[in-house]
C-alpha positions as CSV (number, residue, x, y, z in Angstrom):
1,M,-0.2,0.0,0.0
2,P,1.6,3.7,-0.8
3,S,2.6,5.1,2.0
4,R,0.7,8.3,1.3
5,L,-2.7,6.3,1.5
6,A,-1.6,4.3,4.5
7,A,-1.6,7.2,7.1
8,P,-5.6,8.4,6.3
9,I,-6.6,5.0,6.5
10,L,-4.7,3.9,9.5
11,A,-6.6,7.3,11.0
12,V,-10.2,6.1,9.9
13,L,-9.2,2.7,11.2
14,A,-8.2,3.8,14.8
15,T,-11.4,6.4,14.9
16,L,-13.6,3.6,14.4
17,V,-11.9,1.6,17.1
18,L,-11.7,4.4,19.8
19,C,-15.0,6.3,18.9
20,A,-18.8,6.1,19.1
21,C,-19.6,6.2,15.4
22,A,-21.6,5.1,12.8
23,V,-21.1,4.6,9.3
24,E,-23.7,5.5,6.1
25,G,-23.3,5.1,2.4
26,D,-23.7,2.6,-0.5
27,I,-21.6,1.1,-3.3
28,A,-22.1,4.2,-5.6
29,N,-20.9,6.6,-3.0
30,T,-18.1,7.6,-0.5
31,P,-19.4,6.1,3.4
32,T,-20.1,8.8,5.4
33,L,-18.3,8.2,9.0
34,Y,-20.7,9.9,11.9
35,V,-18.6,10.6,15.1
36,D,-20.6,11.2,18.4
37,E,-18.8,14.2,19.9
38,V,-17.8,13.6,23.7
39,V,-18.0,16.4,26.4
40,N,-14.5,18.0,27.0
41,R,-13.3,18.6,30.6
42,A,-9.9,20.4,30.7
43,W,-10.2,19.4,34.8
44,L,-11.1,17.4,37.2
45,P,-13.6,18.7,40.0
46,E,-12.5,21.9,41.8
47,I,-13.2,21.0,45.5
48,Y,-12.9,24.5,47.8
49,I,-14.2,22.8,50.5
50,E,-14.9,19.2,51.7
51,P,-15.6,17.1,55.1
52,E,-12.6,15.9,56.8
53,T,-14.4,12.7,58.2
54,A,-17.3,10.8,56.6
55,P,-20.6,10.6,58.5
56,M,-22.0,8.3,61.0
57,Q,-24.5,6.6,58.1
58,P,-25.5,7.9,54.5
59,L,-27.0,11.0,54.9
60,T,-30.2,12.3,52.4
61,A,-30.3,15.4,50.8
62,V,-32.8,18.1,48.9
63,L,-31.2,19.6,45.4
64,F,-32.7,22.9,44.6
65,P,-32.7,24.5,41.0
66,L,-29.4,26.0,40.4
67,R,-29.5,29.6,40.0
68,L,-28.6,31.0,36.3
69,R,-25.8,33.7,36.6
70,Q,-27.0,34.9,33.2
71,Q,-30.5,36.2,32.2
72,F,-32.5,34.4,30.0
73,S,-36.0,35.3,28.8
74,N,-37.2,31.3,30.2
75,G,-34.5,31.2,33.1
76,T,-36.7,29.5,35.5
77,Q,-37.8,26.6,33.4
78,L,-33.9,26.5,32.0
79,S,-32.7,26.0,35.4
80,E,-35.1,23.4,36.1
81,E,-34.2,21.2,33.1
82,L,-30.5,21.6,33.4
83,T,-30.8,20.7,37.2
84,R,-33.2,17.8,36.6
85,A,-30.3,16.5,34.2
86,F,-28.1,16.5,37.0
87,W,-30.5,15.0,39.9
88,N,-31.3,12.5,37.5
89,V,-27.5,10.9,37.2
90,W,-27.2,11.4,41.3
91,L,-30.6,9.6,41.8
92,R,-28.9,7.0,39.0
93,D,-25.4,6.9,41.1
94,R,-27.0,6.7,44.4
95,V,-24.8,9.6,46.0
96,F,-27.5,9.6,48.6
97,P,-29.9,7.1,49.8
98,G,-32.7,10.0,49.5
99,L,-32.5,12.4,47.3
100,A,-35.6,14.9,46.7
101,F,-35.8,17.8,43.8
102,A,-37.2,21.2,44.9
103,Q,-39.1,21.8,42.0
104,G,-40.5,25.1,41.4
105,E,-38.0,26.6,44.1
106,T,-35.3,29.0,43.5
107,W,-31.6,29.1,45.1
108,R,-31.8,32.0,47.3
109,G,-28.9,30.5,49.7
110,P,-29.1,28.0,52.6
111,D,-30.9,30.6,55.0
112,K,-34.0,30.4,52.5
113,A,-33.6,26.7,51.7
114,M,-33.3,26.1,55.4
115,S,-36.8,27.4,56.2
116,L,-38.4,25.6,53.2
117,T,-36.8,22.1,54.6
118,T,-37.6,22.4,58.4
119,G,-39.4,19.4,59.4
120,S,-38.5,17.4,55.9
121,G,-36.2,15.3,57.9
122,T,-33.3,15.6,55.2
123,D,-30.0,15.7,56.4
124,L,-28.5,18.1,53.6
125,I,-29.4,20.9,51.7
126,I,-27.7,21.3,47.7
127,G,-27.7,24.6,45.9
128,G,-25.6,26.8,43.5
129,E,-25.5,28.5,40.4
130,I,-24.4,27.8,36.4
131,T,-22.0,30.7,36.3
132,H,-21.3,30.2,32.5
133,I,-23.6,28.8,29.8
134,M,-23.1,29.3,26.2
135,F,-25.5,27.9,23.6
136,G,-24.0,26.5,20.4
137,G,-27.2,24.3,19.3
138,T,-26.3,21.2,17.0
139,S,-23.8,22.8,14.7
140,G,-22.0,25.1,17.3
141,T,-20.0,25.2,20.7
142,T,-22.0,24.6,23.9
143,E,-20.2,25.5,27.4
144,I,-21.2,25.3,30.9
145,S,-19.9,26.1,34.3
146,L,-21.6,25.6,37.2
147,R,-20.7,25.9,41.2
148,L,-22.1,23.6,43.9
149,E,-22.7,23.7,47.4
150,I,-23.9,21.5,50.1
151,Y,-24.9,22.7,53.3
152,D,-25.8,20.5,56.6
153,A,-29.7,21.4,56.8
154,A,-29.8,21.2,60.5
155,T,-26.9,24.1,61.1
156,G,-26.8,25.7,57.8
157,N,-23.0,24.9,58.0
158,L,-21.0,24.6,54.7
159,L,-19.8,21.1,54.0
160,W,-18.9,21.2,50.4
161,S,-17.9,23.6,47.7
162,M,-17.3,22.4,44.2
163,A,-16.9,23.9,40.5
164,H,-16.6,21.9,37.2
165,A,-17.0,23.1,33.7
166,G,-17.4,21.3,30.2
167,Q,-17.9,22.0,26.6
168,M,-19.1,20.2,23.6
169,R,-18.3,21.4,20.2
170,N,-18.9,20.3,16.9
171,A,-15.4,19.3,15.4
172,L,-14.4,19.9,11.5
173,N,-15.2,17.4,9.1
174,G,-12.6,15.5,7.2
175,D,-12.3,13.6,4.0
176,F,-9.9,10.6,4.3
177,I,-10.1,9.1,0.8
178,V,-12.1,5.9,1.7
179,L,-14.5,7.8,3.6
180,T,-15.9,11.2,5.0
181,K,-16.1,11.7,8.7
182,K,-18.7,14.0,10.1
183,S,-18.9,15.3,13.6
184,R,-22.5,14.5,15.6
185,L,-23.8,16.3,18.0
186,P,-26.7,15.2,20.5
187,S,-30.2,17.3,20.5
188,S,-28.8,18.4,23.4
189,P,-25.8,19.5,24.2
190,A,-26.5,21.2,27.1
191,G,-28.1,18.0,28.7
192,A,-25.1,16.2,27.7
193,I,-22.7,18.7,29.5
194,M,-24.7,18.6,32.6
195,V,-24.4,14.6,32.5
196,A,-21.1,14.7,32.6
197,L,-20.6,17.1,35.0
198,A,-22.9,15.2,37.6
199,E,-21.0,12.2,37.0
200,D,-17.3,13.7,37.6
201,M,-18.9,15.6,40.8
202,A,-21.0,12.8,42.0
203,K,-18.0,10.5,42.7
204,P,-16.0,12.1,45.6
205,V,-19.6,13.1,47.4
206,K,-20.5,9.6,47.0
207,R,-17.4,8.2,48.8
208,W,-17.8,10.1,51.7
209,N,-21.6,10.0,51.9
210,F,-21.0,6.0,52.2
211,G,-17.6,6.1,53.9
212,Q,-15.4,4.8,51.4
213,P,-11.7,6.2,51.3
214,E,-10.5,8.3,49.1
215,E,-8.9,6.3,45.9
216,D,-5.2,6.7,45.6
217,E,-3.9,6.6,42.0
218,N,-0.5,6.2,42.9
219,A,-1.0,3.3,45.2
220,P,0.3,-0.1,44.2
221,S,-1.6,-2.8,43.0
222,P,-2.3,-5.6,45.2
223,L,-0.2,-8.9,45.0
224,K,-2.3,-11.7,43.7
């Protein structure tokens, strides 16, 4: 095989192995490889405040719709939709044995939240804000940054303060002689980003809530 053809073909084969993709085409036309784009996160969640010790038993929580720092005409609905995507991930991953969603409420800080949850029996209050959001639809770049806070529902003490950000962009298309590569975004890139951020942020909180030790990536593997 000529060297000028080998590199593009190898690149295509590597893409097929590593990505979520689909191929469409027929004998008369060059096949098209559609690659599902992923959420890019430049860093792991930034943890500013975290508890020193795990609770005696797993705690329950209530999540308030995250406040939008930017102004949108449909801000209340948008806040609930994005926060619900986050909430569904934490329910799925069982970060807490019980996690309620304060639908219809707006995050106005721990004092207001405490007044609303008094007598509910919940242990923790979760709130925060989406500090930056840019919508690119299914053809441009979508970005979301958020800040999350977790408070003791009885005392109002701040237990966790975290921040995270993600981006989903429409990558450039490319022709590889044997086929054409096209980027494919989900119908809701913003929802996909919220899911990815929620998955990242769930891990340290769940480890703490269920008393699991922090993972040490540098620790030696156990002997078999």
